[in-house]
PyMOL Python script that loads the backbone (N, CA, C, O; Angstrom):
from pymol import cmd

cmd.read_pdbstr("""\
ATOM      1  N   MET A   1     -42.929  24.501  64.325  1.00  0.00           N
ATOM      2  CA  MET A   1     -43.816  22.923  64.891  1.00  0.00           C
ATOM      3  C   MET A   1     -44.338  22.314  65.022  1.00  0.00           C
ATOM      4  O   MET A   1     -45.390  22.906  65.260  1.00  0.00           O
ATOM      5  N   ALA A   2     -44.581  20.983  65.100  1.00  0.00           N
ATOM      6  CA  ALA A   2     -45.816  20.540  64.499  1.00  0.00           C
ATOM      7  C   ALA A   2     -46.326  19.921  65.828  1.00  0.00           C
ATOM      8  O   ALA A   2     -45.662  19.176  66.547  1.00  0.00           O
ATOM      9  N   ASN A   3     -48.312  20.567  66.178  1.00  0.00           N
ATOM     10  CA  ASN A   3     -48.646  19.691  67.214  1.00  0.00           C
ATOM     11  C   ASN A   3     -49.944  19.121  66.779  1.00  0.00           C
ATOM     12  O   ASN A   3     -50.613  19.332  65.767  1.00  0.00           O
ATOM     13  N   PRO A   4     -50.182  18.130  68.085  1.00  0.00           N
ATOM     14  CA  PRO A   4     -50.874  17.605  68.257  1.00  0.00           C
ATOM     15  C   PRO A   4     -51.491  17.426  67.687  1.00  0.00           C
ATOM     16  O   PRO A   4     -51.481  18.640  67.482  1.00  0.00           O
ATOM     17  N   LYS A   5     -52.832  16.763  66.493  1.00  0.00           N
ATOM     18  CA  LYS A   5     -54.269  17.328  66.111  1.00  0.00           C
ATOM     19  C   LYS A   5     -55.036  16.671  66.914  1.00  0.00           C
ATOM     20  O   LYS A   5     -56.167  17.061  66.624  1.00  0.00           O
ATOM     21  N   ARG A   6     -55.143  15.650  68.033  1.00  0.00           N
ATOM     22  CA  ARG A   6     -55.833  15.309  68.588  1.00  0.00           C
ATOM     23  C   ARG A   6     -55.246  14.833  69.931  1.00  0.00           C
ATOM     24  O   ARG A   6     -54.030  14.649  69.966  1.00  0.00           O
ATOM     25  N   ARG A   7     -55.962  14.618  71.015  1.00  0.00           N
ATOM     26  CA  ARG A   7     -55.297  14.028  72.683  1.00  0.00           C
ATOM     27  C   ARG A   7     -55.270  12.649  72.310  1.00  0.00           C
ATOM     28  O   ARG A   7     -55.940  11.898  71.601  1.00  0.00           O
ATOM     29  N   HIS A   8     -54.356  12.590  72.965  1.00  0.00           N
ATOM     30  CA  HIS A   8     -52.967  11.050  73.643  1.00  0.00           C
ATOM     31  C   HIS A   8     -54.501  10.208  74.657  1.00  0.00           C
ATOM     32  O   HIS A   8     -54.951  10.943  75.535  1.00  0.00           O
ATOM     33  N   SER A   9     -55.094   9.008  74.534  1.00  0.00           N
ATOM     34  CA  SER A   9     -55.277   9.069  75.322  1.00  0.00           C
ATOM     35  C   SER A   9     -54.419   8.086  76.621  1.00  0.00           C
ATOM     36  O   SER A   9     -53.204   7.891  76.587  1.00  0.00           O
ATOM     37  N   VAL A  10     -55.203   7.629  77.554  1.00  0.00           N
ATOM     38  CA  VAL A  10     -54.560   7.641  78.612  1.00  0.00           C
ATOM     39  C   VAL A  10     -54.213   5.795  78.488  1.00  0.00           C
ATOM     40  O   VAL A  10     -53.446   5.338  79.335  1.00  0.00           O
ATOM     41  N   SER A  11     -54.647   5.086  77.708  1.00  0.00           N
ATOM     42  CA  SER A  11     -53.787   4.150  77.353  1.00  0.00           C
ATOM     43  C   SER A  11     -52.752   4.263  76.433  1.00  0.00           C
ATOM     44  O   SER A  11     -51.654   3.890  76.847  1.00  0.00           O
ATOM     45  N   ARG A  12     -52.827   4.774  75.033  1.00  0.00           N
ATOM     46  CA  ARG A  12     -51.859   5.518  74.188  1.00  0.00           C
ATOM     47  C   ARG A  12     -50.476   5.719  75.471  1.00  0.00           C
ATOM     48  O   ARG A  12     -49.310   5.326  75.442  1.00  0.00           O
ATOM     49  N   LYS A  13     -51.193   6.441  76.439  1.00  0.00           N
ATOM     50  CA  LYS A  13     -49.834   7.608  77.244  1.00  0.00           C
ATOM     51  C   LYS A  13     -49.151   5.945  77.819  1.00  0.00           C
ATOM     52  O   LYS A  13     -48.007   5.582  77.550  1.00  0.00           O
ATOM     53  N   GLY A  14     -50.344   4.957  78.794  1.00  0.00           N
ATOM     54  CA  GLY A  14     -49.715   4.259  79.707  1.00  0.00           C
ATOM     55  C   GLY A  14     -48.834   3.726  78.784  1.00  0.00           C
ATOM     56  O   GLY A  14     -47.677   3.985  79.115  1.00  0.00           O
ATOM     57  N   MET A  15     -48.951   2.744  77.213  1.00  0.00           N
ATOM     58  CA  MET A  15     -48.456   1.829  76.620  1.00  0.00           C
ATOM     59  C   MET A  15     -47.419   3.116  76.594  1.00  0.00           C
ATOM     60  O   MET A  15     -47.449   3.297  77.811  1.00  0.00           O
ATOM     61  N   ARG A  16     -46.608   4.048  76.162  1.00  0.00           N
ATOM     62  CA  ARG A  16     -45.767   4.780  76.128  1.00  0.00           C
ATOM     63  C   ARG A  16     -44.735   4.600  76.781  1.00  0.00           C
ATOM     64  O   ARG A  16     -43.606   4.252  76.434  1.00  0.00           O
ATOM     65  N   ARG A  17     -45.318   4.942  78.088  1.00  0.00           N
ATOM     66  CA  ARG A  17     -44.476   5.086  79.579  1.00  0.00           C
ATOM     67  C   ARG A  17     -44.160   3.681  80.330  1.00  0.00           C
ATOM     68  O   ARG A  17     -43.397   3.303  81.218  1.00  0.00           O
ATOM     69  N   SER A  18     -45.225   3.071  79.438  1.00  0.00           N
ATOM     70  CA  SER A  18     -44.451   1.332  80.013  1.00  0.00           C
ATOM     71  C   SER A  18     -43.394   0.866  80.131  1.00  0.00           C
ATOM     72  O   SER A  18     -43.224  -0.072  80.910  1.00  0.00           O
ATOM     73  N   HIS A  19     -41.973   1.592  79.100  1.00  0.00           N
ATOM     74  CA  HIS A  19     -40.866   1.479  79.141  1.00  0.00           C
ATOM     75  C   HIS A  19     -40.150   2.318  80.143  1.00  0.00           C
ATOM     76  O   HIS A  19     -39.088   1.731  80.350  1.00  0.00           O
ATOM     77  N   ASP A  20     -40.191   3.198  80.733  1.00  0.00           N
ATOM     78  CA  ASP A  20     -39.769   3.797  81.614  1.00  0.00           C
ATOM     79  C   ASP A  20     -39.777   3.587  83.573  1.00  0.00           C
ATOM     80  O   ASP A  20     -39.627   4.125  84.670  1.00  0.00           O
ATOM     81  N   ARG A  21     -40.076   2.379  82.826  1.00  0.00           N
ATOM     82  CA  ARG A  21     -40.080   1.855  85.180  1.00  0.00           C
ATOM     83  C   ARG A  21     -38.564   1.864  84.890  1.00  0.00           C
ATOM     84  O   ARG A  21     -37.837   1.998  83.906  1.00  0.00           O
ATOM     85  N   LEU A  22     -38.388   1.579  86.710  1.00  0.00           N
ATOM     86  CA  LEU A  22     -36.431   1.368  86.649  1.00  0.00           C
ATOM     87  C   LEU A  22     -36.168  -0.050  86.917  1.00  0.00           C
ATOM     88  O   LEU A  22     -36.909  -0.616  87.721  1.00  0.00           O
ATOM     89  N   LYS A  23     -35.388  -0.585  86.457  1.00  0.00           N
ATOM     90  CA  LYS A  23     -35.280  -2.088  86.474  1.00  0.00           C
ATOM     91  C   LYS A  23     -34.799  -2.695  87.662  1.00  0.00           C
ATOM     92  O   LYS A  23     -34.441  -2.040  88.641  1.00  0.00           O
ATOM     93  N   PRO A  24     -34.782  -3.997  87.596  1.00  0.00           N
ATOM     94  CA  PRO A  24     -34.271  -4.056  89.494  1.00  0.00           C
ATOM     95  C   PRO A  24     -32.825  -4.501  89.605  1.00  0.00           C
ATOM     96  O   PRO A  24     -32.451  -5.474  88.950  1.00  0.00           O
ATOM     97  N   VAL A  25     -32.166  -3.980  90.235  1.00  0.00           N
ATOM     98  CA  VAL A  25     -30.602  -3.920  90.168  1.00  0.00           C
ATOM     99  C   VAL A  25     -30.408  -5.345  90.494  1.00  0.00           C
ATOM    100  O   VAL A  25     -31.039  -5.888  91.401  1.00  0.00           O
ATOM    101  N   ARG A  26     -29.294  -6.126  89.553  1.00  0.00           N
ATOM    102  CA  ARG A  26     -28.924  -7.173  89.646  1.00  0.00           C
ATOM    103  C   ARG A  26     -27.602  -7.802  90.206  1.00  0.00           C
ATOM    104  O   ARG A  26     -26.638  -7.656  89.455  1.00  0.00           O
ATOM    105  N   LEU A  27     -27.450  -8.235  90.960  1.00  0.00           N
ATOM    106  CA  LEU A  27     -26.727  -9.140  92.147  1.00  0.00           C
ATOM    107  C   LEU A  27     -25.627  -9.893  91.753  1.00  0.00           C
ATOM    108  O   LEU A  27     -25.495  -9.791  90.533  1.00  0.00           O
ATOM    109  N   GLY A  28     -24.745 -10.633  92.277  1.00  0.00           N
ATOM    110  CA  GLY A  28     -23.865 -11.174  92.094  1.00  0.00           C
ATOM    111  C   GLY A  28     -23.499 -11.637  92.966  1.00  0.00           C
ATOM    112  O   GLY A  28     -23.677 -11.017  94.014  1.00  0.00           O
ATOM    113  N   GLU A  29     -22.864 -12.830  93.021  1.00  0.00           N
ATOM    114  CA  GLU A  29     -22.033 -13.057  94.398  1.00  0.00           C
ATOM    115  C   GLU A  29     -20.403 -12.620  93.960  1.00  0.00           C
ATOM    116  O   GLU A  29     -20.176 -12.134  92.853  1.00  0.00           O
ATOM    117  N   CYS A  30     -19.408 -12.839  94.884  1.00  0.00           N
ATOM    118  CA  CYS A  30     -18.841 -11.956  95.371  1.00  0.00           C
ATOM    119  C   CYS A  30     -17.326 -13.283  95.318  1.00  0.00           C
ATOM    120  O   CYS A  30     -17.157 -14.360  95.889  1.00  0.00           O
ATOM    121  N   PRO A  31     -16.865 -12.839  94.775  1.00  0.00           N
ATOM    122  CA  PRO A  31     -15.992 -13.850  94.645  1.00  0.00           C
ATOM    123  C   PRO A  31     -14.820 -14.788  95.720  1.00  0.00           C
ATOM    124  O   PRO A  31     -14.372 -15.923  95.554  1.00  0.00           O
ATOM    125  N   ARG A  32     -14.599 -13.897  96.718  1.00  0.00           N
ATOM    126  CA  ARG A  32     -13.725 -14.419  97.484  1.00  0.00           C
ATOM    127  C   ARG A  32     -14.597 -14.492  98.919  1.00  0.00           C
ATOM    128  O   ARG A  32     -14.427 -15.570  99.490  1.00  0.00           O
ATOM    129  N   CYS A  33     -15.464 -13.595  99.593  1.00  0.00           N
ATOM    130  CA  CYS A  33     -16.606 -13.389 100.062  1.00  0.00           C
ATOM    131  C   CYS A  33     -17.666 -14.255 100.207  1.00  0.00           C
ATOM    132  O   CYS A  33     -18.071 -14.969 101.124  1.00  0.00           O
ATOM    133  N   GLY A  34     -18.068 -13.986  98.914  1.00  0.00           N
ATOM    134  CA  GLY A  34     -19.239 -14.966  99.180  1.00  0.00           C
ATOM    135  C   GLY A  34     -21.116 -14.602  99.088  1.00  0.00           C
ATOM    136  O   GLY A  34     -22.145 -15.162  98.710  1.00  0.00           O
ATOM    137  N   SER A  35     -20.590 -13.038  99.835  1.00  0.00           N
ATOM    138  CA  SER A  35     -21.529 -11.649  99.666  1.00  0.00           C
ATOM    139  C   SER A  35     -22.365 -11.517  98.124  1.00  0.00           C
ATOM    140  O   SER A  35     -21.961 -11.739  96.983  1.00  0.00           O
ATOM    141  N   LEU A  36     -23.566 -11.102  98.590  1.00  0.00           N
ATOM    142  CA  LEU A  36     -23.906 -10.502  97.144  1.00  0.00           C
ATOM    143  C   LEU A  36     -23.193  -8.337  97.185  1.00  0.00           C
ATOM    144  O   LEU A  36     -22.879  -7.376  97.887  1.00  0.00           O
ATOM    145  N   LYS A  37     -23.380  -8.923  95.697  1.00  0.00           N
ATOM    146  CA  LYS A  37     -22.922  -7.595  95.281  1.00  0.00           C
ATOM    147  C   LYS A  37     -23.456  -7.086  94.210  1.00  0.00           C
ATOM    148  O   LYS A  37     -24.264  -7.843  93.672  1.00  0.00           O
ATOM    149  N   ARG A  38     -23.222  -5.581  93.452  1.00  0.00           N
ATOM    150  CA  ARG A  38     -23.406  -5.482  92.549  1.00  0.00           C
ATOM    151  C   ARG A  38     -22.208  -5.460  91.395  1.00  0.00           C
ATOM    152  O   ARG A  38     -21.086  -5.000  91.604  1.00  0.00           O
ATOM    153  N   SER A  39     -22.559  -5.921  90.402  1.00  0.00           N
ATOM    154  CA  SER A  39     -21.560  -6.543  89.075  1.00  0.00           C
ATOM    155  C   SER A  39     -21.130  -5.171  88.773  1.00  0.00           C
ATOM    156  O   SER A  39     -21.828  -4.170  88.938  1.00  0.00           O
ATOM    157  N   HIS A  40     -19.767  -5.204  88.256  1.00  0.00           N
ATOM    158  CA  HIS A  40     -18.217  -4.737  88.297  1.00  0.00           C
ATOM    159  C   HIS A  40     -18.399  -3.362  88.729  1.00  0.00           C
ATOM    160  O   HIS A  40     -18.138  -2.377  88.039  1.00  0.00           O
ATOM    161  N   ARG A  41     -19.001  -3.348  90.264  1.00  0.00           N
ATOM    162  CA  ARG A  41     -18.531  -3.016  91.448  1.00  0.00           C
ATOM    163  C   ARG A  41     -17.856  -3.328  92.612  1.00  0.00           C
ATOM    164  O   ARG A  41     -17.976  -4.479  93.032  1.00  0.00           O
ATOM    165  N   VAL A  42     -16.776  -2.088  93.570  1.00  0.00           N
ATOM    166  CA  VAL A  42     -16.209  -3.125  94.350  1.00  0.00           C
ATOM    167  C   VAL A  42     -16.689  -4.056  95.307  1.00  0.00           C
ATOM    168  O   VAL A  42     -17.894  -3.977  95.072  1.00  0.00           O
ATOM    169  N   CYS A  43     -16.572  -4.938  96.284  1.00  0.00           N
ATOM    170  CA  CYS A  43     -17.152  -5.384  97.119  1.00  0.00           C
ATOM    171  C   CYS A  43     -17.604  -5.120  98.731  1.00  0.00           C
ATOM    172  O   CYS A  43     -17.263  -6.050  99.461  1.00  0.00           O
ATOM    173  N   LEU A  44     -18.253  -4.106  99.352  1.00  0.00           N
ATOM    174  CA  LEU A  44     -17.954  -3.078  99.955  1.00  0.00           C
ATOM    175  C   LEU A  44     -17.692  -4.001 101.105  1.00  0.00           C
ATOM    176  O   LEU A  44     -17.130  -3.622 102.132  1.00  0.00           O
ATOM    177  N   ILE A  45     -18.169  -5.378 100.881  1.00  0.00           N
ATOM    178  CA  ILE A  45     -17.505  -5.973 102.707  1.00  0.00           C
ATOM    179  C   ILE A  45     -16.276  -6.893 102.699  1.00  0.00           C
ATOM    180  O   ILE A  45     -15.813  -7.517 103.654  1.00  0.00           O
ATOM    181  N   CYS A  46     -15.805  -6.849 101.325  1.00  0.00           N
ATOM    182  CA  CYS A  46     -13.652  -7.129 101.671  1.00  0.00           C
ATOM    183  C   CYS A  46     -13.110  -6.184 100.900  1.00  0.00           C
ATOM    184  O   CYS A  46     -12.034  -5.722 101.281  1.00  0.00           O
ATOM    185  N   GLY A  47     -13.686  -5.687  99.692  1.00  0.00           N
ATOM    186  CA  GLY A  47     -12.791  -4.387  99.619  1.00  0.00           C
ATOM    187  C   GLY A  47     -12.217  -5.109  97.876  1.00  0.00           C
ATOM    188  O   GLY A  47     -11.444  -4.371  97.265  1.00  0.00           O
ATOM    189  N   TYR A  48     -12.597  -6.441  97.191  1.00  0.00           N
ATOM    190  CA  TYR A  48     -11.996  -6.720  96.321  1.00  0.00           C
ATOM    191  C   TYR A  48     -12.861  -6.448  94.833  1.00  0.00           C
ATOM    192  O   TYR A  48     -14.023  -6.062  94.708  1.00  0.00           O
ATOM    193  N   TYR A  49     -12.166  -6.688  94.094  1.00  0.00           N
ATOM    194  CA  TYR A  49     -12.502  -6.387  92.965  1.00  0.00           C
ATOM    195  C   TYR A  49     -11.411  -6.852  91.686  1.00  0.00           C
ATOM    196  O   TYR A  49     -10.300  -6.360  91.494  1.00  0.00           O
ATOM    197  N   ARG A  50     -12.110  -8.012  90.832  1.00  0.00           N
ATOM    198  CA  ARG A  50     -11.126  -8.137  90.046  1.00  0.00           C
ATOM    199  C   ARG A  50      -9.584  -8.972  90.180  1.00  0.00           C
ATOM    200  O   ARG A  50      -8.618  -8.956  89.417  1.00  0.00           O
ATOM    201  N   GLY A  51      -9.752  -9.522  91.170  1.00  0.00           N
ATOM    202  CA  GLY A  51      -8.814 -10.196  91.689  1.00  0.00           C
ATOM    203  C   GLY A  51      -7.560  -9.789  92.349  1.00  0.00           C
ATOM    204  O   GLY A  51      -6.434 -10.133  91.990  1.00  0.00           O
ATOM    205  N   ARG A  52      -7.846  -9.045  93.321  1.00  0.00           N
ATOM    206  CA  ARG A  52      -7.377  -7.787  93.844  1.00  0.00           C
ATOM    207  C   ARG A  52      -8.037  -6.914  95.357  1.00  0.00           C
ATOM    208  O   ARG A  52      -9.174  -6.453  95.458  1.00  0.00           O
ATOM    209  N   ASP A  53      -6.932  -6.875  96.427  1.00  0.00           N
ATOM    210  CA  ASP A  53      -7.762  -5.473  97.235  1.00  0.00           C
ATOM    211  C   ASP A  53      -7.887  -4.573  96.507  1.00  0.00           C
ATOM    212  O   ASP A  53      -7.333  -4.665  95.411  1.00  0.00           O
ATOM    213  N   VAL A  54      -8.632  -3.406  96.817  1.00  0.00           N
ATOM    214  CA  VAL A  54      -8.799  -2.095  96.291  1.00  0.00           C
ATOM    215  C   VAL A  54      -9.084  -1.447  97.751  1.00  0.00           C
ATOM    216  O   VAL A  54      -8.458  -0.534  98.290  1.00  0.00           O
ATOM    217  N   LEU A  55      -9.977  -2.026  98.144  1.00  0.00           N
ATOM    218  CA  LEU A  55     -10.035  -1.627  99.326  1.00  0.00           C
ATOM    219  C   LEU A  55      -9.847  -1.020 100.152  1.00  0.00           C
ATOM    220  O   LEU A  55     -10.702  -0.134 100.172  1.00  0.00           O
ATOM    221  N   LYS A  56      -8.673  -0.862 101.547  1.00  0.00           N
ATOM    222  CA  LYS A  56      -8.143  -1.251 103.052  1.00  0.00           C
ATOM    223  C   LYS A  56      -9.724  -0.760 103.744  1.00  0.00           C
ATOM    224  O   LYS A  56     -10.127   0.403 103.753  1.00  0.00           O
ATOM    225  N   LEU A  57     -10.584  -2.131 104.385  1.00  0.00           N
ATOM    226  CA  LEU A  57     -10.758  -1.640 105.127  1.00  0.00           C
ATOM    227  C   LEU A  57     -11.284  -2.438 106.500  1.00  0.00           C
ATOM    228  O   LEU A  57     -11.784  -3.563 106.512  1.00  0.00           O
ATOM    229  N   GLU A  58     -11.058  -1.615 107.598  1.00  0.00           N
ATOM    230  CA  GLU A  58     -10.780  -2.526 109.091  1.00  0.00           C
ATOM    231  C   GLU A  58     -11.344  -4.031 109.260  1.00  0.00           C
ATOM    232  O   GLU A  58     -10.660  -4.968 109.672  1.00  0.00           O
ATOM    233  N   ALA A  59     -12.599  -4.107 108.906  1.00  0.00           N
ATOM    234  CA  ALA A  59     -13.162  -4.836 109.517  1.00  0.00           C
ATOM    235  C   ALA A  59     -12.614  -6.451 108.605  1.00  0.00           C
ATOM    236  O   ALA A  59     -12.237  -7.461 109.199  1.00  0.00           O
ATOM    237  N   ALA A  60     -12.713  -6.303 107.020  1.00  0.00           N
ATOM    238  CA  ALA A  60     -11.952  -7.347 106.015  1.00  0.00           C
ATOM    239  C   ALA A  60     -10.584  -7.879 107.173  1.00  0.00           C
ATOM    240  O   ALA A  60     -10.335  -8.960 107.706  1.00  0.00           O
ATOM    241  N   SER A  61      -9.901  -6.501 107.212  1.00  0.00           N
ATOM    242  CA  SER A  61      -8.385  -6.826 107.496  1.00  0.00           C
ATOM    243  C   SER A  61      -8.083  -7.402 109.285  1.00  0.00           C
ATOM    244  O   SER A  61      -7.072  -7.868 109.809  1.00  0.00           O
ATOM    245  N   GLU A  62      -9.416  -7.114 109.820  1.00  0.00           N
ATOM    246  CA  GLU A  62      -8.950  -7.633 111.728  1.00  0.00           C
ATOM    247  C   GLU A  62      -9.815  -9.312 111.061  1.00  0.00           C
ATOM    248  O   GLU A  62      -9.845 -10.110 111.998  1.00  0.00           O
ATOM    249  N   ALA A  63     -10.302  -9.779 110.068  1.00  0.00           N
ATOM    250  CA  ALA A  63     -11.144 -10.908 109.957  1.00  0.00           C
ATOM    251  C   ALA A  63      -9.898 -11.947 108.963  1.00  0.00           C
ATOM    252  O   ALA A  63      -9.534 -13.120 109.042  1.00  0.00           O
ATOM    253  N   ASN A  64      -9.644 -11.115 108.317  1.00  0.00           N
ATOM    254  CA  ASN A  64      -8.163 -11.772 107.647  1.00  0.00           C
ATOM    255  C   ASN A  64      -6.475 -12.134 108.388  1.00  0.00           C
ATOM    256  O   ASN A  64      -5.606 -12.745 107.766  1.00  0.00           O
ATOM    257  N   GLU A  65      -6.219 -11.350 110.481  1.00  0.00           N
ATOM    258  CA  GLU A  65      -5.940 -11.883 111.046  1.00  0.00           C
ATOM    259  C   GLU A  65      -6.217 -12.582 111.375  1.00  0.00           C
ATOM    260  O   GLU A  65      -5.439 -13.532 111.459  1.00  0.00           O
ATOM    261  N   GLU A  66      -7.874 -12.729 111.944  1.00  0.00           N
ATOM    262  CA  GLU A  66      -7.872 -13.515 112.750  1.00  0.00           C
ATOM    263  C   GLU A  66      -7.681 -15.931 112.153  1.00  0.00           C
ATOM    264  O   GLU A  66      -7.760 -17.132 112.410  1.00  0.00           O
ATOM    265  N   SER A  67      -7.480 -15.105 111.515  1.00  0.00           N
ATOM    266  CA  SER A  67      -7.984 -16.523 110.557  1.00  0.00           C
ATOM    267  C   SER A  67      -6.687 -16.837 110.398  1.00  0.00           C
ATOM    268  O   SER A  67      -6.368 -17.834 109.750  1.00  0.00           O
TER     269      SER A  67
END
""", "prot")
cmd.dss("prot")
cmd.show_as("cartoon", "prot")
cmd.util.cbc("prot")
cmd.orient("prot")
């Protein structure tokens, strides 16, 4: 197996690692309640995903009964 002949500089190491950072989480708006949620995930506030109720949440059901 090949071994490096010379040491890599700090600058070169930093340039290589510049792409290893964490990306910020992208948030979108829930079409039903308007709260921020992650893309392609169930809304944790109202339990809505892709046009239907996926989660039965007590707070959401109480809010729907009041209105």
